[in-house]
C-alpha positions in Angstrom: -5.1 9.2 19.3 -1.8 11.0 19.7 0.0 12.3 16.6 3.1 10.2 17.5 1.0 7.0 17.2 -0.6 7.5 13.8 -2.1 4.0 14.2 -5.8 2.8 14.6 -7.3 2.5 18.0 -6.2 -0.7 19.7 -3.0 -1.1 17.8 0.3 -1.6 19.7 3.0 0.8 18.5 5.8 -1.4 19.7 4.4 -4.4 17.8 3.9 -2.4 14.6 7.5 -1.1 14.8 8.9 -4.6 15.5 7.0 -6.1 12.6 8.1 -3.3 10.3 11.8 -3.9 11.4 11.4 -7.6 10.7 9.9 -6.7 7.4 12.9 -4.6 6.4 15.2 -7.7 6.3 12.9 -10.8 6.2 12.8 -10.9 2.5 16.5 -10.7 1.8 17.0 -14.5 1.6 14.1 -14.8 -0.9 14.3 -11.7 -3.2 16.8 -9.4 -4.7 15.1 -6.1 -4.2 15.9 -2.8 -5.9 14.1 0.3 -4.5 13.9 3.3 -6.7 13.1 6.9 -5.6 12.5 6.2 -1.9 13.3 9.8 -1.3 9.9 10.6 -2.8 8.2 9.2 0.3 7.1 12.1 2.6 8.9 11.8 5.9 5.8 13.0 7.8 2.2 14.1 7.4 -0.8 12.3 6.0 -0.1 10.1 2.9 -2.3 7.7 0.9 0.0 5.1 -0.6 -1.5 3.2 -3.6 0.3 0.2 -5.1 -0.3 -2.4 -7.8 -0.8 -5.9 -6.4 0.0 -9.1 -8.2 1.2 -11.4 -5.4 0.4 -12.1 -1.7 3.9 -11.0 -0.6 3.5 -7.5 -2.0 2.0 -6.1 1.2 4.5 -7.7 3.6 7.4 -6.7 1.3 6.3 -3.0 1.3 5.4 -2.9 5.0 9.0 -2.3 6.2 10.3 -0.4 3.3 9.3 3.3 3.7 11.0 4.3 7.0 7.7 5.2 8.7 4.6 3.5 10.0 2.1 2.3 7.4 -1.4 1.1 8.0 -2.6 -1.3 5.3 -6.2 -2.0 4.2 -6.0 -5.9 4.1 -8.6 -8.3 2.8 -10.6 -9.7 5.7 -9.8 -13.3 4.7 -6.3 -12.8 6.0 -7.5 -12.3 9.6 -7.6 -16.0 10.6 -5.7 -18.1 13.1 -2.9 -16.1 14.8 -3.2 -13.3 12.3 -6.6 -12.6 13.6 -4.9 -11.2 16.7 -1.5 -10.1 15.2 -2.8 -8.0 12.3 -5.0 -5.7 14.3 -2.3 -5.4 17.0 0.1 -4.3 14.2 -2.5 -1.7 13.1 -3.8 -3.3 9.9 -7.4 -2.9 8.9 -9.7 -5.6 7.5 -11.7 -4.9 4.4 -14.5 -7.3 3.3 -15.0 -7.9 -0.4 -18.4 -7.2 -1.9 -19.7 -5.5 1.3 -20.3 -1.9 2.2 -18.4 -1.4 5.4 -17.3 2.2 6.3 -15.6 1.1 9.5 -12.1 0.5 7.9 -12.3 3.7 5.9 -13.3 5.7 9.0 -10.4 4.2 10.9 -8.0 4.8 8.1 -9.3 8.4 7.8 -8.6 8.9 11.6 -5.0 7.7 11.0 -4.5 10.2 8.1 -5.9 13.0 10.1 -3.4 12.1 12.8 -0.6 12.5 10.3 -0.2 8.9 9.4 0.2 6.8 6.2 -2.4 4.5 4.8 -1.8 2.0 2.0 -4.4 0.7 -0.4 -4.0 -2.0 -3.1 -6.6 -1.2 -5.8 -5.9 -4.6 -7.4 -6.1 -6.5 -4.1 -9.6 -7.8 -4.7 -11.3 -9.7 -7.5 -13.8 -8.2 -9.9 -13.9 -4.9 -11.8 -16.4 -3.5 -9.3 -14.2 -4.2 -6.3 -11.2 -2.7 -8.0 -13.1 0.4 -8.9 -14.4 0.7 -5.3 -10.9 0.3 -3.9 -9.5 3.1 -6.2 -12.4 5.3 -5.2 -11.8 4.5 -1.6 -8.2 5.7 -2.0 -9.2 8.9 -3.7 -12.0 9.5 -1.1 -9.5 9.1 1.8 -7.0 11.5 0.2 -9.6 14.1 -0.5 -11.2 13.8 2.9 -7.9 14.1 4.8 -6.2 16.5 2.4 -3.5 14.0 1.9 -1.2 13.5 -1.2 -1.4 10.2 -3.0 1.8 8.3 -3.4 1.8 5.8 -6.3 4.1 2.7 -6.0 4.7 0.0 -8.6 6.1 -3.4 -7.8 7.4 -5.9 -10.3 8.8 -9.4 -9.9 7.0 -10.9 -7.0 4.5 -12.8 -9.1 5.8 -16.1 -10.5 4.9 -16.3 -14.2 2.3 -18.9 -15.2 3.9 -22.2 -15.8 7.2 -21.3 -14.4 8.9 -23.4 -11.7 10.1 -22.2 -8.3 12.6 -19.4 -8.6 15.7 -18.8 -6.6 15.8 -15.2 -5.2 13.9 -13.6 -8.1 14.6 -10.0 -8.8 12.0 -7.4 -7.6 11.8 -3.7 -8.4 9.9 -1.2 -6.3 9.4 2.1 -8.0 8.0 5.1 -6.0 6.3 7.8 -8.1 6.0 11.5 -7.5 3.3 12.3 -4.9 0.0 13.5 -6.4 -1.6 16.5 -4.8 -4.5 15.9 -2.5 -7.7 15.8 -4.6 -9.8 18.9 -4.2 -12.6 18.8 -6.7 -16.0 18.2 -5.0 -18.7 15.7 -5.7 -18.7 12.4 -7.5 -17.2 13.9 -10.7 -14.2 15.1 -8.6 -13.8 11.7 -7.0 -14.0 10.0 -10.4 -11.4 12.4 -11.8 -9.0 11.8 -8.8 -9.5 8.1 -9.2 -8.5 8.1 -12.8 -5.5 10.3 -12.0 -4.3 7.6 -9.5 -4.9 4.8 -12.0 -3.0 6.7 -14.7 -0.1 7.3 -12.3 0.1 3.6 -11.5 -0.1 2.6 -15.1 2.8 4.9 -16.0 5.0 3.5 -13.2 4.3 -0.1 -14.2 5.1 0.7 -17.9 8.3 2.4 -16.7 9.4 -0.7 -14.9 8.5 -2.9 -17.9 10.5 -0.7 -20.3 13.6 -0.6 -18.1 14.4 -4.3 -18.8 15.3 -6.9 -16.1 15.3 -5.7 -12.5 18.7 -5.6 -10.8 19.5 -6.6 -7.2 19.7 -4.0 -4.5 22.8 -2.0 -4.4 23.4 -2.0 -8.2 
């Protein structure tokens, strides 16, 4: 895999880039998005992006936002119909809930070692055990590849319970300071790195909640 690709084997660079370009404007008619601190996104080199996840659109919304290729770990249930072909061609990796499968982590690690960015949603699966495994997977990837962890918080994509359909709801995307690559060995080191990631995400989410209503892009 060449450094310029920074995508899993079998992915089509042109399709990934096209989908990312579409993703950069596709949501304009549906959301008013404010991005905060995008300058914190490393322009190159390996990065493990970790984001909170409350709605199905979070991944597609973030996909075209960071100015570089991003490989997402996506729940396997999404790989059906046309997406069964399109998602792998775009470089996205399927993860099965409740199963031990090292293949997506190995493919993601190859992307990181090639200087790419991998995105993980620790809250993208149901059940405390699955969430913990996803967080540890992110920390393991970062430690194995010597990659910083970039926490990102999203607010506003989830429709409140009992609320009706909303017209162009306001959405905030807040990028945190990159965390250094975990370096402590063993399970204790992995657990400590996992808690650091979780704490960084909690801090970003609280910051968004305490900042009051989100404002549209450009304000």
